[in-house]
C-alpha positions as CSV (number, residue, x, y, z in Angstrom):
1,X,87.3,63.5,115.4
2,X,87.1,66.8,113.8
3,X,84.2,67.8,115.8
4,X,85.9,67.1,119.1
5,X,88.9,69.1,118.2
6,X,86.6,72.1,117.2
7,X,84.8,71.7,120.6
8,X,88.4,71.9,122.2
9,X,89.2,75.1,120.4
10,X,85.8,76.7,121.4
11,X,86.7,75.9,125.2
12,X,90.2,77.4,124.6
13,X,88.8,80.7,123.4
14,X,86.2,81.0,126.2
15,X,88.3,79.6,129.1
16,X,90.6,82.5,129.6
17,X,91.3,81.7,133.3
18,X,91.9,78.0,133.0
19,X,95.4,76.7,133.8
20,X,95.7,74.3,130.9
21,X,99.6,74.6,130.4
22,X,101.8,71.8,131.3
23,X,105.5,71.1,130.8
24,X,106.3,70.6,127.2
25,X,103.0,72.2,126.1
26,X,103.2,75.6,127.5
27,X,101.8,77.2,124.4
28,X,98.7,74.7,124.0
29,X,96.1,77.4,124.5
30,X,98.0,79.7,122.1
31,X,97.9,77.1,119.5
32,X,94.3,76.3,119.9
33,X,93.5,80.1,119.5
34,X,95.5,80.1,116.3
35,X,94.0,76.9,115.0
36,X,90.4,78.4,115.6
37,X,91.5,81.6,113.2
38,X,93.4,79.3,110.9
39,X,90.3,77.1,110.3
40,X,87.9,80.0,109.9
41,X,90.1,81.8,107.5
42,X,90.6,78.8,105.3
43,X,86.9,78.1,105.2
44,X,86.2,81.7,104.1
45,X,88.9,81.5,101.5
46,X,88.1,78.2,100.2
47,X,84.3,78.2,100.4
48,X,83.4,81.8,99.7
49,X,86.2,83.6,97.8
50,X,87.9,81.1,95.5
51,X,84.6,79.9,94.0
52,X,83.8,83.4,93.1
53,X,86.9,83.5,91.0
54,X,85.9,80.3,89.4
55,X,82.4,81.7,88.7
56,X,84.1,84.6,87.1
57,X,86.0,82.3,84.7
58,X,82.6,80.5,83.9
59,X,80.8,83.8,83.1
60,X,83.6,85.0,80.9
61,X,83.8,81.7,79.0
62,X,83.4,82.2,75.2
63,X,81.6,78.9,74.6
64,X,79.3,76.4,76.2
65,X,81.9,73.8,76.0
66,X,84.4,76.0,77.9
67,X,81.8,76.6,80.5
68,X,81.1,73.0,80.6
69,X,85.0,72.2,81.2
70,X,85.0,74.8,84.1
71,X,82.0,73.3,85.7
72,X,83.5,69.9,85.5
73,X,86.7,70.9,87.1
74,X,85.7,73.5,89.7
75,X,82.0,72.8,90.4
76,X,81.7,68.9,89.8
77,X,78.9,68.6,92.3
78,X,77.2,71.9,92.0
79,X,74.9,73.9,89.7
80,X,75.2,77.5,88.7
81,X,72.0,79.5,87.9
82,X,71.6,83.1,86.9
83,X,68.7,84.6,88.8
84,X,68.6,88.1,87.9
85,X,70.7,90.7,86.2
86,X,74.4,90.2,87.1
87,X,73.1,87.9,90.0
88,X,74.3,84.2,90.0
89,X,73.6,81.4,92.6
90,X,75.7,78.3,93.2
91,X,73.6,75.3,94.3
92,X,74.5,72.2,96.1
93,X,71.6,69.9,95.3
94,X,68.5,72.0,96.0
95,X,70.4,74.2,98.5
96,X,71.8,77.5,98.0
97,X,75.4,78.0,98.9
98,X,76.5,81.3,97.5
99,X,74.6,84.2,95.7
100,X,77.0,86.4,94.0
101,X,76.2,90.0,92.5
102,X,78.7,91.0,89.9
103,X,77.4,94.5,89.3
104,X,78.2,93.9,85.7
105,X,81.9,93.5,85.8
106,X,84.4,90.7,85.9
107,X,86.9,90.5,88.6
108,X,89.6,91.4,86.4
109,X,88.1,94.8,85.6
110,X,89.4,97.9,87.5
111,X,86.6,99.1,89.6
112,X,85.2,95.7,90.1
113,X,83.2,95.1,93.4
114,X,81.3,91.9,93.7
115,X,79.2,91.0,96.6
116,X,79.3,87.4,97.8
117,X,76.5,86.3,100.1
118,X,76.9,82.9,101.9
119,X,73.7,81.0,102.8
120,X,73.0,79.6,106.3
121,X,74.8,76.3,107.1
122,X,72.9,73.6,108.7
123,X,75.5,71.9,110.3
124,X,75.4,72.7,114.0
125,X,79.0,71.7,114.4
126,X,79.9,75.1,113.0
127,X,78.7,76.9,116.0
128,X,82.2,77.1,117.2
129,X,83.3,79.1,114.3
130,X,82.7,82.9,113.9
131,X,79.2,83.8,114.4
132,X,78.9,84.7,110.6
133,X,79.0,81.0,109.8
134,X,75.8,79.9,111.3
135,X,73.5,83.1,111.6
136,X,70.2,83.2,110.1
137,X,71.6,85.9,107.7
138,X,74.3,85.1,105.2
139,X,77.7,86.5,105.8
140,X,78.5,89.1,103.1
141,X,81.8,89.4,101.5
142,X,83.0,92.2,99.2
143,X,85.7,91.4,96.5
144,X,87.4,94.2,94.5
145,X,90.3,94.4,92.3
146,X,93.3,96.2,94.0
147,X,96.1,96.2,91.4
148,X,97.5,92.8,91.0
149,X,95.7,91.6,94.2
150,X,92.1,91.6,95.3
151,X,90.8,93.3,98.3
152,X,88.5,91.2,100.5
153,X,86.4,93.1,103.0
154,X,83.6,92.1,105.6
155,X,81.7,94.9,107.4
156,X,80.7,94.4,110.9
157,X,77.0,95.6,110.3
158,X,76.7,92.8,107.6
159,X,78.4,90.0,109.7
160,X,77.2,90.3,113.2
161,X,80.6,92.0,114.5
162,X,83.2,90.2,112.5
163,X,85.2,92.3,110.1
164,X,88.2,91.9,107.8
165,X,90.4,93.8,105.4
166,X,92.5,91.5,103.5
167,X,94.3,91.3,100.1
168,X,94.6,88.1,98.5
169,X,96.8,87.3,95.3
170,X,96.6,84.1,93.3
171,X,99.9,82.8,92.2
172,X,99.1,79.9,89.9
173,X,96.6,80.9,87.1
174,X,95.6,79.2,83.9
175,X,94.8,81.8,81.1
176,X,91.5,83.4,82.1
177,X,91.1,81.1,85.2
178,X,92.4,82.8,88.5
179,X,93.2,80.3,91.3
180,X,93.7,77.4,89.1
181,X,95.3,75.9,92.0
182,X,95.0,77.0,95.7
183,X,98.4,78.7,95.8
184,X,98.1,82.3,97.0
185,X,99.3,85.0,99.4
186,X,97.2,86.8,102.1
187,X,97.8,90.0,104.0
188,X,95.7,92.3,106.1
189,X,93.8,92.3,109.5
190,X,90.5,91.8,110.8
191,X,88.5,90.5,113.8
192,X,86.2,87.5,114.2
193,X,83.3,87.6,116.7
194,X,82.6,84.0,118.2
195,X,79.2,83.4,119.6
196,X,80.6,81.5,122.5
197,X,81.0,84.1,125.1
198,X,81.2,86.3,123.0
199,X,84.8,86.1,122.2
200,X,86.5,88.6,119.8
201,X,89.6,87.5,118.1
202,X,91.6,90.2,116.4
203,X,94.3,89.4,113.9
204,X,97.0,91.3,112.1
205,X,99.1,89.6,109.5
206,X,102.6,91.0,110.1
207,X,104.3,89.1,107.4
208,X,102.5,88.2,104.1
209,X,101.1,84.5,104.4
210,X,101.8,82.1,101.7
211,X,99.6,79.1,101.1
212,X,101.1,76.4,98.8
213,X,98.2,74.2,97.6
214,X,95.9,73.1,100.5
215,X,96.0,69.4,101.2
216,X,94.1,67.3,103.5
217,X,97.0,65.0,103.9
218,X,99.3,67.9,104.9
219,X,96.7,69.8,107.1
220,X,95.4,73.4,106.5
221,X,98.3,75.4,107.6
222,X,100.0,78.0,105.6
223,X,103.8,77.6,104.9
224,X,105.1,81.1,105.4
225,X,104.1,84.3,107.2
226,X,103.5,85.7,110.7
227,X,100.2,86.5,112.3
228,X,99.6,88.3,115.6
229,X,96.4,87.6,117.6
230,X,94.5,89.2,120.4
231,X,91.7,87.3,122.0
232,X,89.2,89.2,124.2
233,X,86.6,88.0,126.4
234,X,84.4,90.2,128.8
235,X,86.5,91.4,131.7
236,X,89.1,88.8,131.4
237,X,92.7,89.5,130.6
238,X,93.4,89.7,126.9
239,X,95.4,86.8,125.4
240,X,98.2,87.7,123.0
241,X,99.5,84.9,120.6
242,X,101.9,85.0,117.7
243,X,102.0,82.4,115.0
244,X,105.0,82.1,112.6
245,X,104.7,79.5,109.6
246,X,108.1,77.8,109.1
247,X,107.6,75.8,105.8
248,X,105.4,72.7,105.5
249,X,106.3,71.2,108.7
250,X,106.5,73.6,111.5
251,X,104.7,76.5,113.2
252,X,106.1,78.6,116.0
253,X,103.5,79.6,118.6
254,X,104.4,82.4,121.1
255,X,102.2,82.6,124.1
256,X,103.0,84.3,127.5
257,X,106.5,85.0,126.1
258,X,107.2,81.2,125.6
259,X,107.8,80.1,122.1
260,X,107.3,76.4,121.1
261,X,107.4,74.6,117.8
262,X,104.4,72.7,116.5
263,X,104.2,70.0,113.9
264,X,102.0,71.5,111.1
265,X,100.9,68.2,109.6
266,X,98.5,67.1,112.4
267,X,95.9,70.0,112.6
268,X,92.6,68.1,112.4
């Protein structure tokens, strides 16, 4: 089911001239564009960014027993290996998932600037996500401390045209463990390049996003915030979409000057 929905999203991003709207679903295409961004962003945060903070807690742990406890909670099916000075790799079985260069600092240090490199995914179903998700080269994400938040940056030269300038702030921590739960705020802007087309999807978080504990049972949507999107494909007309998160049950999607309210519990 998930694969079929992702294929629909890919079609929505490429099919700029298609007349998909029908009475009662006038913002269907706008919602699909939002869903593609939402899914890709959640994947980056959950799979690339939050594990870096848990690795930071593991590196900083004072005892082996504390490290084992962190592994049991946050890396139950993975292995952590130090593979060079300040360089750590997270494995899933024999496969590398992330390689992280800490440059000798913890993420809590002023002036920290970690480099997180994602290794190639083998699942062909990810081809409808931004090109960075399945290129032969890993996407590269820079994480640096920015006051009480952390700056998340992706450079187009390292990520095949995709960029982002985001700030993320964990809201529930446990001592030295940041992101003890997946409750955080997210702000900033960026652009994803999708291989199909190619399509460029720019986004600007106009009101800070709040995520309140991601849950498969409630879907992957955020619960507060506003995001403006602009989808661009060759010489087709640009598509402008706005999404406003209204608690745990609704999203307002504005597309072609029409606003409709969508249930936020039935994403995938």
